[in-house]
MMTF fields as JSON, N, C-alpha, C and O atoms, coordinates in Angstrom:
{
  "mmtfVersion": "1.0.0",
  "mmtfProducer": "UNKNOWN",
  "numBonds": 255,
  "numAtoms": 256,
  "numGroups": 64,
  "numChains": 1,
  "numModels": 1,
  "chainsPerModel": [1],
  "groupsPerChain": [64],
  "chainIdList": ["A"],
  "bondAtomList": [4, 2, 8, 6, 12, 10, 16, 14, 20, 18, 24, 22, 28, 26, 32, 30, 36, 34, 40, 38, 44, 42, 48, 46, 52, 50, 56, 54, 60, 58, 64, 62, 68, 66, 72, 70, 76, 74, 80, 78, 84, 82, 88, 86, 92, 90, 96, 94, 100, 98, 104, 102, 108, 106, 112, 110, 116, 114, 120, 118, 124, 122, 128, 126, 132, 130, 136, 134, 140, 138, 144, 142, 148, 146, 152, 150, 156, 154, 160, 158, 164, 162, 168, 166, 172, 170, 176, 174, 180, 178, 184, 182, 188, 186, 192, 190, 196, 194, 200, 198, 204, 202, 208, 206, 212, 210, 216, 214, 220, 218, 224, 222, 228, 226, 232, 230, 236, 234, 240, 238, 244, 242, 248, 246, 252, 250],
  "bondOrderList": [1, 1, 1, 1, 1, 1, 1, 1, 1, 1, 1, 1, 1, 1, 1, 1, 1, 1, 1, 1, 1, 1, 1, 1, 1, 1, 1, 1, 1, 1, 1, 1, 1, 1, 1, 1, 1, 1, 1, 1, 1, 1, 1, 1, 1, 1, 1, 1, 1, 1, 1, 1, 1, 1, 1, 1, 1, 1, 1, 1, 1, 1, 1],
  "groupList": [{"groupName": "UNK", "atomNameList": ["N", "CA", "C", "O"], "elementList": ["N", "C", "C", "O"], "formalChargeList": [0, 0, 0, 0], "bondAtomList": [1, 0, 2, 1, 3, 2], "bondOrderList": [1, 1, 2], "singleLetterCode": "X", "chemCompType": "L-PEPTIDE LINKING"}],
  "groupTypeList": [0, 0, 0, 0, 0, 0, 0, 0, 0, 0, 0, 0, 0, 0, 0, 0, 0, 0, 0, 0, 0, 0, 0, 0, 0, 0, 0, 0, 0, 0, 0, 0, 0, 0, 0, 0, 0, 0, 0, 0, 0, 0, 0, 0, 0, 0, 0, 0, 0, 0, 0, 0, 0, 0, 0, 0, 0, 0, 0, 0, 0, 0, 0, 0],
  "groupIdList": [1, 2, 3, 4, 5, 6, 7, 8, 9, 10, 11, 12, 13, 14, 15, 16, 17, 18, 19, 20, 21, 22, 23, 24, 25, 26, 27, 28, 29, 30, 31, 32, 33, 34, 35, 36, 37, 38, 39, 40, 41, 42, 43, 44, 45, 46, 47, 48, 49, 50, 51, 52, 53, 54, 55, 56, 57, 58, 59, 60, 61, 62, 63, 64],
  "secStructList": [7, 7, 7, 7, 7, 1, 3, 3, 3, 2, 2, 2, 2, 2, 2, 2, 2, 6, 7, 7, 2, 2, 2, 2, 2, 2, 2, 6, 6, 1, 6, 6, 7, 7, 7, 7, 5, 7, 6, 6, 1, 1, 1, 7, 3, 3, 3, 2, 2, 2, 2, 2, 2, 2, 2, 2, 6, 6, 2, 2, 2, 2, 2, 7],
  "xCoordList": [72.203, 73.203, 74.023, 73.486, 75.315, 76.17, 75.788, 75.113, 76.237, 75.928, 76.507, 77.719, 75.648, 76.068, 76.226, 75.562, 77.101, 77.236, 75.983, 75.136, 75.886, 74.744, 74.744, 73.689, 75.923, 76.073, 76.687, 77.666, 76.106, 76.578, 77.085, 76.468, 78.22, 78.708, 77.805, 77.107, 77.794, 76.913, 77.027, 76.006, 78.233, 78.359, 77.754, 77.206, 77.841, 77.221, 75.698, 74.978, 75.214, 73.771, 73.17, 72.081, 73.876, 73.416, 73.304, 72.31, 74.297, 74.254, 73.152, 72.456, 72.989, 71.954, 70.569, 69.724, 70.344, 69.052, 68.924, 67.826, 70.044, 70.009, 69.853, 69.231, 70.414, 70.332, 71.737, 72.707, 71.818, 73.093, 73.332, 72.426, 74.56, 74.95, 74.062, 73.658, 73.757, 72.934, 71.572, 71.108, 70.931, 69.613, 69.708, 68.831, 70.768, 70.936, 70.981, 70.341, 71.731, 71.833, 70.529, 70.266, 69.717, 68.366, 67.506, 66.754, 67.627, 66.84, 67.157, 66.282, 68.4, 68.788, 67.961, 67.795, 67.447, 66.682, 65.193, 64.452, 64.751, 63.325, 62.93, 63.693, 61.739, 61.254, 61.104, 60.64, 61.491, 61.338, 62.527, 62.593, 63.471, 64.648, 65.498, 65.671, 66.031, 66.825, 67.979, 68.672, 68.16, 69.23, 70.545, 70.563, 71.635, 72.938, 73.403, 73.007, 74.237, 74.907, 76.396, 76.863, 77.125, 78.581, 79.268, 79.91, 79.132, 79.67, 81.193, 81.788, 81.82, 83.268, 83.991, 85.087, 83.396, 84.015, 83.097, 81.898, 83.665, 82.899, 82.18, 81.218, 82.607, 82.027, 80.632, 80.482, 79.614, 78.247, 78.055, 78.662, 77.192, 76.827, 75.32, 74.711, 74.731, 73.29, 73.01, 73.685, 72.014, 71.604, 70.885, 69.919, 71.359, 70.766, 69.283, 68.462, 68.939, 67.535, 66.641, 65.523, 67.125, 66.325, 66.161, 65.087, 67.218, 67.113, 66.131, 65.329, 66.197, 65.271, 63.831, 62.953, 63.594, 62.235, 61.727, 60.567, 62.585, 62.2, 61.843, 60.83, 62.676, 62.425, 61.141, 60.37, 60.916, 59.732, 58.45, 57.358, 58.565, 57.379, 56.666, 55.564, 57.297, 56.692, 57.119, 56.746, 57.891, 58.324, 59.2, 59.179, 59.957, 60.857, 60.064, 60.46, 58.965, 58.158, 57.665, 57.572, 57.352, 56.86, 57.945, 57.653, 59.194, 60.289, 60.971, 61.475, 61.0, 61.714, 60.744, 61.13],
  "yCoordList": [96.882, 97.084, 95.806, 94.704, 95.954, 94.785, 93.989, 94.486, 92.75, 91.877, 92.453, 92.635, 92.733, 93.304, 92.203, 91.17, 92.419, 91.444, 91.423, 92.313, 90.405, 90.266, 91.37, 91.889, 91.723, 92.791, 94.011, 93.9, 95.182, 96.42, 97.386, 97.56, 98.012, 99.095, 100.306, 100.357, 101.279, 102.435, 103.125, 103.501, 103.299, 103.956, 103.108, 103.655, 101.782, 100.905, 100.93, 100.938, 100.942, 100.981, 102.27, 102.266, 103.357, 104.657, 104.634, 105.105, 104.101, 104.005, 103.057, 103.325, 101.944, 100.968, 101.608, 101.33, 102.467, 103.142, 104.358, 104.88, 104.805, 105.947, 107.281, 108.198, 107.396, 108.652, 109.158, 108.4, 110.446, 111.036, 110.762, 110.349, 110.997, 110.684, 111.375, 110.757, 112.644, 113.388, 112.728, 112.544, 112.373, 111.738, 110.361, 109.969, 109.631, 108.303, 108.406, 107.618, 109.367, 109.504, 110.009, 109.752, 110.715, 111.065, 109.805, 109.611, 108.957, 107.724, 106.825, 106.119, 106.851, 106.025, 106.343, 105.49, 107.554, 107.989, 107.669, 107.852, 107.197, 106.946, 105.584, 104.623, 105.497, 104.207, 103.221, 103.583, 102.011, 100.98, 100.808, 99.828, 101.746, 101.596, 100.453, 100.343, 99.604, 98.457, 98.867, 99.855, 98.093, 98.35, 97.776, 96.724, 98.475, 97.973, 96.787, 96.624, 95.983, 94.873, 95.205, 96.051, 94.563, 94.75, 93.382, 93.045, 92.599, 91.239, 91.17, 90.17, 92.215, 92.185, 93.157, 93.616, 93.466, 94.417, 95.593, 95.424, 96.776, 97.972, 98.623, 99.361, 98.377, 99.055, 98.502, 97.299, 99.362, 98.878, 98.402, 98.918, 97.404, 96.879, 96.635, 96.433, 96.657, 96.484, 95.268, 95.04, 94.493, 93.351, 93.867, 94.624, 93.456, 93.904, 93.532, 94.328, 92.321, 91.882, 92.812, 93.112, 93.27, 94.173, 95.535, 96.134, 96.022, 97.298, 97.173, 98.076, 96.044, 95.817, 95.788, 96.427, 95.044, 94.933, 96.294, 96.638, 97.06, 98.393, 99.286, 99.985, 99.262, 100.093, 99.666, 100.511, 98.359, 97.851, 98.084, 98.026, 98.343, 98.544, 99.858, 100.102, 100.704, 101.979, 103.089, 104.245, 102.758, 103.754, 104.81, 105.97, 104.431, 105.374, 106.511, 107.671, 106.205, 107.245, 108.281, 109.465, 107.845, 108.771, 109.736, 110.875, 109.284, 110.096, 110.949, 112.027, 110.492, 111.226, 112.07, 112.779],
  "zCoordList": [96.648, 97.679, 97.798, 97.683, 98.026, 98.147, 99.39, 100.292, 99.404, 100.532, 101.82, 101.936, 102.77, 104.049, 105.087, 105.006, 106.058, 107.141, 108.016, 107.936, 108.838, 109.741, 110.791, 111.154, 111.274, 112.26, 111.597, 110.858, 111.862, 111.243, 112.302, 113.353, 112.007, 112.852, 112.626, 111.613, 113.536, 113.372, 112.011, 111.434, 111.489, 110.185, 109.073, 108.116, 109.18, 108.192, 108.335, 107.336, 109.572, 109.825, 109.287, 108.713, 109.472, 108.977, 107.455, 106.903, 106.78, 105.313, 104.871, 103.892, 105.59, 105.276, 105.318, 104.468, 106.313, 106.456, 105.542, 105.347, 104.985, 104.072, 104.77, 104.233, 105.968, 106.708, 107.029, 107.021, 107.309, 107.707, 109.189, 109.912, 109.623, 111.0, 112.028, 113.013, 111.808, 112.767, 112.94, 114.065, 111.833, 111.893, 112.538, 113.308, 112.226, 112.821, 114.345, 115.041, 114.856, 116.308, 116.922, 118.096, 116.158, 116.625, 116.702, 117.657, 115.686, 115.654, 116.843, 117.344, 117.288, 118.437, 119.675, 120.548, 119.756, 120.924, 120.816, 121.781, 119.658, 119.47, 120.023, 119.919, 120.612, 121.106, 119.947, 118.866, 120.179, 119.169, 118.246, 117.504, 118.278, 117.419, 117.97, 119.184, 117.093, 117.561, 118.474, 118.229, 119.513, 120.476, 119.948, 119.308, 120.223, 119.777, 120.62, 121.774, 120.019, 120.698, 120.737, 119.974, 121.6, 121.649, 121.704, 122.699, 120.633, 120.652, 120.579, 120.98, 120.076, 119.883, 120.798, 120.479, 121.909, 122.819, 123.08, 123.301, 123.054, 123.41, 122.239, 122.452, 121.033, 119.875, 119.568, 119.355, 119.542, 119.3, 117.864, 116.925, 117.728, 116.413, 116.414, 117.465, 115.223, 115.071, 114.206, 113.203, 114.599, 113.788, 112.545, 112.644, 111.389, 110.129, 110.063, 109.605, 110.522, 110.498, 111.303, 110.886, 112.452, 113.285, 112.619, 112.683, 111.983, 111.262, 110.1, 109.859, 109.375, 108.259, 108.759, 108.18, 109.833, 110.38, 110.841, 110.611, 111.485, 111.952, 110.766, 110.793, 109.726, 108.547, 107.832, 107.379, 107.734, 107.038, 107.831, 107.265, 109.117, 109.953, 109.639, 110.128, 108.821, 108.483, 109.409, 109.21, 110.41, 111.383, 110.73, 111.141, 109.734, 109.053, 108.427, 108.541, 107.777, 107.123, 108.125, 107.801, 109.331, 110.351, 110.808, 111.172, 110.79, 111.315, 110.269, 110.586, 109.032, 107.991, 107.245, 106.315]
}
């Protein structure tokens, strides 16, 4: 995968995790899923490190 920025917009986070939009928005409701930040205004962004840690924790296998 190409070098990704530290902060990802929802569409980038969804691609990073390899899920479709519907599944991504389901994941947002699960306990433990990384919370979005809004450093540049109102548009939510996700820390890539937090998404990586969440995915590596094995939580993805339980949900997919």
